[in-house]
C-alpha positions in Angstrom: 56.1 31.8 -125.3 53.1 30.2 -126.9 49.4 30.2 -125.6 49.6 25.8 -126.8 53.3 26.4 -124.8 51.8 27.8 -121.8 48.8 25.0 -121.8 50.8 22.2 -122.3 52.8 23.1 -119.7 49.3 24.0 -117.0 48.4 20.5 -118.3 51.3 18.9 -117.8 51.5 20.5 -114.3 47.9 18.7 -112.9 48.6 15.3 -114.9 51.9 15.2 -112.2 49.5 16.8 -109.5 47.0 14.7 -109.8 49.4 11.6 -110.4 50.4 12.5 -106.9 46.6 12.5 -105.7 46.5 16.0 -104.4 44.3 18.8 -105.5 45.1 21.9 -108.1 43.9 25.7 -107.1 44.3 27.4 -110.0 45.3 31.5 -109.8 45.3 33.5 -113.5 47.9 35.7 -114.4 47.7 39.4 -112.4 47.9 42.5 -114.8 51.4 44.3 -115.3 51.1 47.1 -117.4 53.6 49.4 -115.4 54.6 46.5 -112.9 58.5 48.0 -112.7 58.1 51.9 -112.9 61.9 53.3 -112.3 63.7 50.5 -113.7 65.5 49.6 -116.7 63.1 46.9 -116.9 60.3 49.2 -117.0 60.3 49.5 -120.8 61.0 45.4 -121.6 58.6 44.0 -119.5 55.3 44.4 -120.5 54.7 45.0 -124.2 50.8 44.2 -126.3 51.3 41.2 -127.1 52.1 40.0 -123.8 48.6 41.4 -122.5 47.4 39.7 -125.1 48.7 36.6 -123.9 48.1 36.8 -120.2 44.5 37.8 -121.3 44.3 34.6 -123.3 45.9 32.2 -121.1 43.1 33.7 -118.3 40.5 33.2 -120.6 41.3 29.3 -121.0 42.3 29.2 -117.5 39.1 29.7 -116.6 37.1 27.9 -118.8 39.2 24.6 -118.0 38.0 21.7 -116.2 41.3 20.6 -115.1 41.9 22.4 -111.2 39.9 22.0 -108.5 39.6 25.4 -108.2 40.5 28.7 -108.8 41.3 32.2 -107.7 41.1 34.9 -110.6 43.5 37.0 -109.4 43.5 38.9 -112.6 39.5 40.5 -111.8 40.7 41.3 -108.1 43.3 43.0 -108.3 43.2 44.8 -111.5 42.7 48.5 -111.5 38.8 50.2 -111.4 39.0 51.5 -115.3 42.5 50.1 -116.1 42.3 46.3 -116.2 46.0 46.2 -117.5 46.9 47.4 -114.4 47.5 46.6 -111.1 45.6 48.5 -108.1 47.9 50.6 -106.3 46.2 52.5 -103.6 50.1 54.3 -103.2 50.8 52.1 -99.4 51.7 48.9 -101.5 48.3 47.3 -99.5 46.2 46.8 -102.7 42.3 47.9 -103.0 41.7 51.2 -101.0 38.5 49.5 -100.2 
């Protein structure tokens, strides 16, 4: 997967959404390092290359003008001090504050 391909797909979704007269609210991709602990997919799921692609895409989404609103899941859900991982408080409820 490439950044260009992801961007083209998102722009296509935006065009189709606009053609239907609907508004588009986009969200950034949250961090995902360690997302599948103790599973066979734990090791191949996260890579530095995938995380770099996620960061590049999020940067582009934040600066894009093809949507009507943005939910920045990346910033909302990133663990303090480790922005490659989701915040986790051990209860499955996200932030502990």
